[in-house]
C-alpha positions as CSV (number, residue, x, y, z in Angstrom):
1,X,-77.9,49.3,22.6
2,X,-76.7,51.5,26.0
3,X,-78.3,49.9,28.4
4,X,-80.4,51.9,31.1
5,X,-80.6,50.4,35.0
6,X,-84.2,50.0,36.5
7,X,-85.4,47.3,34.7
8,X,-89.7,47.6,33.9
9,X,-90.7,45.7,30.9
10,X,-93.8,46.3,29.9
11,X,-96.3,44.8,27.3
12,X,-97.2,48.3,26.2
13,X,-93.7,49.4,25.1
14,X,-93.0,46.2,23.2
15,X,-97.0,47.1,21.7
16,X,-95.2,50.8,20.9
17,X,-92.4,49.7,19.0
18,X,-94.6,47.3,16.9
19,X,-97.0,50.3,16.1
20,X,-93.4,52.1,14.9
21,X,-91.9,49.6,12.6
22,X,-95.4,48.8,11.2
23,X,-95.7,53.0,10.8
24,X,-92.4,54.6,10.9
25,X,-92.3,57.6,11.2
26,X,-94.9,58.3,12.7
27,X,-95.9,61.4,15.2
28,X,-96.8,60.6,19.3
29,X,-100.3,61.2,19.0
30,X,-100.4,58.9,16.0
31,X,-98.7,55.5,18.7
32,X,-100.9,57.2,21.2
33,X,-104.4,56.6,18.9
34,X,-103.6,53.3,18.5
35,X,-103.0,51.9,22.3
36,X,-105.6,53.8,22.8
37,X,-103.8,55.5,26.3
38,X,-103.5,59.5,27.0
39,X,-100.4,61.6,25.2
40,X,-98.6,62.3,27.9
41,X,-98.3,58.7,29.0
42,X,-96.1,58.1,25.2
43,X,-93.7,60.6,26.0
44,X,-92.8,58.6,29.4
45,X,-92.3,55.8,27.4
46,X,-90.7,56.6,24.5
47,X,-88.2,58.7,26.2
48,X,-85.5,56.3,27.7
49,X,-86.0,54.5,23.9
50,X,-85.1,57.8,22.5
51,X,-81.9,58.2,24.8
52,X,-80.3,54.6,24.7
53,X,-80.6,54.8,21.0
54,X,-83.2,52.5,20.5
55,X,-85.5,55.1,18.4
56,X,-85.5,58.4,17.1
57,X,-87.5,61.4,16.7
58,X,-87.9,63.9,13.8
59,X,-89.2,66.1,11.0
60,X,-89.7,63.5,7.4
61,X,-89.4,65.0,4.8
62,X,-92.0,68.4,4.0
63,X,-92.4,68.3,0.5
64,X,-96.4,67.3,-0.1
65,X,-97.7,68.8,3.2
66,X,-99.8,71.7,3.6
67,X,-99.2,74.5,5.8
68,X,-98.0,74.3,9.2
69,X,-95.4,72.4,10.2
70,X,-95.3,69.2,9.8
71,X,-95.3,66.1,12.1
72,X,-92.5,65.2,14.5
73,X,-91.8,60.8,13.5
74,X,-91.0,58.1,15.5
75,X,-88.8,55.6,13.9
76,X,-86.6,52.3,14.9
77,X,-82.9,53.5,14.4
78,X,-81.0,50.4,12.7
79,X,-77.7,51.2,11.7
80,X,-75.8,49.2,13.5
81,X,-77.6,45.7,14.1
82,X,-78.9,42.9,11.9
83,X,-81.1,39.8,12.1
84,X,-81.5,36.9,11.0
85,X,-84.2,34.4,9.9
86,X,-84.5,30.6,8.2
87,X,-87.1,28.7,7.7
88,X,-86.7,25.1,7.3
89,X,-89.1,24.2,5.2
90,X,-89.6,20.1,3.7
91,X,-88.7,20.8,0.8
92,X,-86.5,24.3,0.9
93,X,-84.9,25.6,3.6
94,X,-85.1,29.7,2.9
95,X,-82.3,32.4,5.0
96,X,-82.6,35.8,5.2
97,X,-81.1,39.0,6.9
98,X,-83.2,41.8,7.9
99,X,-82.5,45.0,9.6
100,X,-84.0,45.8,13.0
101,X,-87.3,48.0,10.9
102,X,-87.4,44.9,8.9
103,X,-85.7,46.1,6.0
104,X,-84.4,42.6,3.6
105,X,-80.7,42.6,3.2
106,X,-80.8,39.7,1.5
107,X,-81.8,36.0,0.7
108,X,-80.9,33.0,-0.5
109,X,-83.0,29.2,-0.8
110,X,-81.6,26.1,-0.9
111,X,-82.6,22.7,-1.0
112,X,-83.5,20.4,2.6
113,X,-80.7,18.4,3.0
114,X,-82.2,14.7,4.7
115,X,-80.9,15.0,8.0
116,X,-80.9,17.6,10.3
117,X,-77.4,17.6,10.8
118,X,-76.8,18.6,7.2
119,X,-78.7,20.8,7.9
120,X,-78.0,23.1,10.4
121,X,-74.5,22.4,9.5
122,X,-75.3,24.3,6.0
123,X,-77.3,27.2,7.6
124,X,-74.1,27.7,10.3
125,X,-71.7,27.9,7.3
126,X,-74.2,30.5,5.4
127,X,-75.3,32.9,8.8
128,X,-70.9,32.8,9.3
129,X,-70.4,34.4,5.1
130,X,-73.6,36.5,5.5
131,X,-72.0,38.5,8.6
132,X,-68.5,38.7,6.6
133,X,-70.0,40.4,4.1
134,X,-71.9,42.7,7.2
135,X,-68.6,43.8,8.9
136,X,-70.3,47.4,9.8
137,X,-73.4,45.7,11.2
138,X,-73.5,43.6,14.6
139,X,-76.1,40.4,14.0
140,X,-78.2,40.1,17.5
141,X,-80.6,37.2,16.9
142,X,-81.2,34.3,14.9
143,X,-84.6,32.9,14.5
144,X,-85.3,29.7,12.5
145,X,-88.9,28.1,12.6
146,X,-89.4,24.4,11.5
147,X,-92.1,22.4,10.1
148,X,-93.3,21.2,13.6
149,X,-93.8,21.6,17.2
150,X,-90.9,23.4,19.7
151,X,-89.4,23.7,23.1
152,X,-88.9,27.5,22.7
153,X,-87.0,27.8,26.2
154,X,-84.5,25.2,25.0
155,X,-84.6,26.4,21.2
156,X,-85.7,22.3,20.5
157,X,-87.3,21.1,17.4
158,X,-89.3,18.4,19.0
159,X,-90.7,16.2,16.0
160,X,-90.9,17.5,12.7
161,X,-93.3,13.9,11.4
162,X,-93.1,15.3,7.6
163,X,-88.9,14.7,7.6
164,X,-88.9,12.4,10.1
165,X,-87.0,14.2,12.6
166,X,-86.7,14.1,16.2
167,X,-85.8,15.7,19.2
168,X,-83.5,18.3,17.6
169,X,-81.5,20.9,19.4
170,X,-81.3,23.2,16.5
171,X,-80.0,26.6,19.0
172,X,-77.4,23.9,20.1
173,X,-76.4,22.1,17.3
174,X,-75.6,25.9,15.1
175,X,-73.6,26.9,18.7
176,X,-74.1,30.6,17.9
177,X,-72.7,33.5,20.5
178,X,-76.8,35.2,19.4
179,X,-79.0,34.3,20.8
180,X,-81.6,31.2,18.1
181,X,-84.8,31.6,19.2
182,X,-86.6,27.9,17.0
183,X,-90.5,28.4,16.7
184,X,-92.7,26.2,15.4
185,X,-93.7,27.8,11.1
186,X,-97.2,28.1,12.0
187,X,-96.7,30.5,15.1
188,X,-94.0,32.0,13.1
189,X,-96.4,33.3,10.0
190,X,-99.1,33.8,12.6
191,X,-96.6,36.1,14.6
192,X,-95.6,38.1,10.5
193,X,-99.4,37.9,10.0
194,X,-99.9,40.1,12.6
195,X,-97.2,42.9,11.7
196,X,-98.7,42.3,8.7
197,X,-101.7,43.4,10.1
198,X,-100.5,46.5,11.9
199,X,-99.0,48.2,8.7
200,X,-102.2,47.5,6.5
201,X,-105.6,48.1,8.7
202,X,-106.9,51.3,9.2
203,X,-106.4,50.8,13.1
204,X,-102.6,49.5,12.9
205,X,-103.8,46.9,15.5
206,X,-103.7,42.8,14.8
207,X,-106.4,42.0,16.7
208,X,-107.5,38.2,17.3
209,X,-107.4,36.2,14.7
210,X,-106.3,32.2,14.4
211,X,-104.1,31.9,11.6
212,X,-104.4,28.1,9.2
213,X,-100.9,28.1,7.5
214,X,-101.4,25.1,5.0
215,X,-98.5,23.4,2.9
216,X,-97.3,20.3,3.2
217,X,-98.8,19.9,6.4
218,X,-101.3,22.0,8.5
219,X,-100.6,24.1,11.1
220,X,-102.6,27.1,13.3
221,X,-100.9,29.7,15.6
222,X,-103.6,31.8,17.5
223,X,-103.4,36.0,18.4
224,X,-105.3,37.3,21.2
225,X,-104.9,41.0,22.0
226,X,-101.7,40.9,19.3
227,X,-99.9,38.4,21.6
228,X,-99.7,34.8,20.0
229,X,-101.1,32.0,22.5
230,X,-98.6,29.8,22.9
231,X,-100.8,27.6,26.3
232,X,-98.8,25.7,28.6
233,X,-97.4,22.5,26.6
234,X,-94.7,22.7,23.3
235,X,-98.0,20.7,21.4
236,X,-100.5,23.5,21.3
237,X,-101.3,24.5,18.1
238,X,-100.9,21.1,16.4
239,X,-104.6,20.7,14.9
240,X,-103.5,19.7,11.7
241,X,-103.7,16.6,14.0
242,X,-106.2,16.6,15.1
243,X,-108.4,13.5,13.6
244,X,-111.9,14.8,11.5
245,X,-111.9,10.7,9.9
246,X,-112.3,7.7,11.9
247,X,-110.0,5.7,10.4
248,X,-109.1,7.3,7.8
249,X,-105.5,7.6,5.8
250,X,-102.6,6.6,8.2
251,X,-100.9,9.8,8.6
252,X,-96.9,10.7,9.0
253,X,-97.1,11.8,12.9
254,X,-98.5,7.7,13.4
255,X,-102.9,8.7,13.8
256,X,-105.2,8.0,11.2
257,X,-107.1,10.6,9.6
258,X,-105.5,13.9,10.6
259,X,-107.4,17.0,9.2
260,X,-103.6,17.4,7.1
261,X,-104.3,14.2,5.3
262,X,-107.8,16.0,4.0
263,X,-107.2,19.8,3.7
264,X,-103.2,20.5,3.0
265,X,-101.5,21.5,-0.8
266,X,-100.1,17.6,-0.8
267,X,-103.0,16.4,-0.1
268,X,-105.3,17.8,-3.1
269,X,-102.0,16.5,-4.8
270,X,-102.7,13.3,-3.4
271,X,-105.8,13.0,-4.1
272,X,-105.9,14.9,-7.9
273,X,-103.3,11.2,-8.6
274,X,-105.5,9.2,-6.6
275,X,-103.3,8.4,-3.6
276,X,-99.3,7.9,-5.8
277,X,-98.9,11.8,-5.2
278,X,-95.3,10.7,-3.7
279,X,-94.2,9.6,-6.9
280,X,-95.2,12.0,-8.9
281,X,-94.2,15.3,-9.8
282,X,-96.9,17.5,-10.5
283,X,-97.7,20.5,-8.0
284,X,-101.3,21.5,-6.0
285,X,-100.0,24.6,-8.5
286,X,-100.7,22.9,-11.7
287,X,-103.4,21.5,-9.9
288,X,-104.9,25.1,-9.8
289,X,-104.1,25.3,-13.3
290,X,-106.0,22.0,-14.5
291,X,-108.7,24.2,-13.0
292,X,-108.8,27.2,-13.8
293,X,-108.3,26.0,-17.2
294,X,-111.9,24.2,-16.5
295,X,-110.7,20.3,-16.2
296,X,-113.4,18.9,-13.8
297,X,-110.7,16.7,-12.3
298,X,-108.9,19.6,-10.7
299,X,-112.1,21.1,-9.9
300,X,-113.9,18.7,-8.0
301,X,-110.5,18.2,-6.0
302,X,-110.3,21.8,-4.7
303,X,-113.6,21.8,-3.8
304,X,-113.2,18.5,-1.8
305,X,-110.0,20.1,-0.3
306,X,-111.9,23.0,0.6
307,X,-114.9,21.2,2.4
308,X,-112.5,19.2,4.8
309,X,-110.5,22.8,5.4
310,X,-113.9,24.3,6.3
311,X,-114.4,21.1,8.9
312,X,-111.3,22.0,10.6
313,X,-111.9,25.5,10.7
314,X,-115.3,25.0,11.8
315,X,-113.6,22.5,14.6
316,X,-110.9,25.3,15.4
317,X,-113.2,27.9,15.8
318,X,-115.3,26.1,18.6
319,X,-112.6,25.0,20.4
320,X,-110.6,28.2,20.0
321,X,-113.5,31.2,20.3
322,X,-111.7,33.3,17.7
323,X,-114.1,33.4,14.6
324,X,-111.5,35.4,12.3
325,X,-109.6,33.1,10.3
326,X,-106.7,33.8,8.1
327,X,-105.7,31.2,5.9
328,X,-102.0,31.1,4.1
329,X,-99.3,29.4,2.5
330,X,-99.5,27.7,-0.6
331,X,-103.5,26.8,-0.4
332,X,-104.2,30.0,-1.1
333,X,-103.4,29.4,-4.8
334,X,-106.5,27.5,-5.5
335,X,-108.4,29.7,-3.1
336,X,-110.7,30.7,-6.1
337,X,-112.4,26.9,-5.7
338,X,-112.0,26.4,-2.5
339,X,-113.0,29.4,-0.3
340,X,-117.1,28.6,-1.2
341,X,-116.9,25.2,0.3
342,X,-115.1,26.1,2.6
343,X,-117.4,28.8,3.9
344,X,-120.6,26.6,3.2
345,X,-118.6,23.7,5.3
346,X,-117.8,26.0,8.3
347,X,-121.6,27.6,8.0
348,X,-122.9,23.8,8.6
349,X,-121.1,24.2,12.1
350,X,-122.6,24.8,15.3
351,X,-120.0,27.3,15.9
352,X,-121.0,29.1,12.4
353,X,-124.5,29.0,13.0
354,X,-124.2,30.8,16.3
355,X,-121.6,33.1,15.8
356,X,-120.5,35.9,13.3
357,X,-116.7,34.6,12.2
358,X,-114.4,35.2,8.9
359,X,-112.3,33.2,6.5
360,X,-110.5,35.0,4.5
361,X,-107.1,34.3,2.2
362,X,-103.5,35.6,3.3
363,X,-100.6,35.4,1.3
364,X,-99.2,32.2,-1.0
365,X,-95.8,33.3,0.3
366,X,-93.5,35.4,2.6
367,X,-94.8,34.3,5.5
368,X,-92.5,31.5,5.3
369,X,-89.1,33.5,5.8
370,X,-91.0,36.6,6.7
371,X,-92.3,34.5,10.0
372,X,-88.4,33.4,10.5
373,X,-86.9,36.9,10.6
374,X,-90.4,38.1,12.7
375,X,-89.4,35.5,14.9
376,X,-86.0,37.5,15.7
377,X,-87.1,40.4,15.4
378,X,-90.2,40.4,18.4
379,X,-87.1,38.1,20.9
380,X,-85.1,41.9,19.9
381,X,-87.7,44.1,20.9
382,X,-88.1,41.9,23.8
383,X,-84.6,42.7,24.8
384,X,-85.2,46.2,24.0
385,X,-88.3,46.6,27.0
386,X,-86.5,44.4,29.3
387,X,-83.3,46.3,29.3
388,X,-84.4,50.2,29.4
389,X,-86.2,51.5,31.7
390,X,-89.6,53.1,31.5
391,X,-92.8,54.1,33.4
392,X,-95.8,50.9,33.9
């Protein structure tokens, strides 16, 4: 990508690039409609992006069109660069590569080692291996999602309670010649959900929503105006560790009665097994399968988990003032049994009675590696905006 002088970064240009990614090839008039600006504004915005080689514009395949000239569509150029995403989960680590327009180039899964040093050494080795396999492409960004709060500016994992990792300088330990962006996995999943909404909603916009990611633990991501909200501290969004049962079950974070100890996929297995899940091979999907088969114990377990999920979500809605919630992660497997008690718990709350809220099921998987890749792509798009002269 060539550099253009007179840098004037704008959020409008960043959102334009997101929209093009989601719907390419897309005519300028459609981009203007989604952004809510005049078509002439789009012309001003895209001119330097085309000149610098970030975007291309051309007539798509005309087959299937009626009479008249088909619209010219904008697309991201993706021939020369690629990005890598890494999701470091409690049990599994996923590594994948993609072009800047989101086309997946490779994926692989491995078990997550017990210590961060071994984990990051394996990740670094895998990154170098995939770079050698793609000699015609340049790696431009690596996005890392982790199960705990991070210092994004420093590329550091602050604390992963379920792994016992503290103060891990991820970016420094990887020591790569490209930017390494380290993000909490719930925030990464919210970025992923934002882009999924741009592709799939009629308006083509992300809107405002809360993403609740429930698996081994619970994390929350907040999107307002299409942008992820991070707050002014490194612990924003850690609702999984808010107390919902005073003096309740102990949590790996050191607290008692945390939300994730009652409403995560792992807590459902523990409840079903009577507190012995850590020595059992039973999985959450096994509990769901038994519930579908009519087993009363499994159904009661999921009902109780759904109630606690709803209690926590009601607190999140009241605290953030954003009434639209998307559930993501393993817990979605049990949605048939969790939905009704969760909705009932929210409806009983004050905010549930006063606001027009929604709770919908998102994806059971995809947001893990997808979130890490989106973190990388978002950083790439920010770099594009900062390095291309545009009119504000």
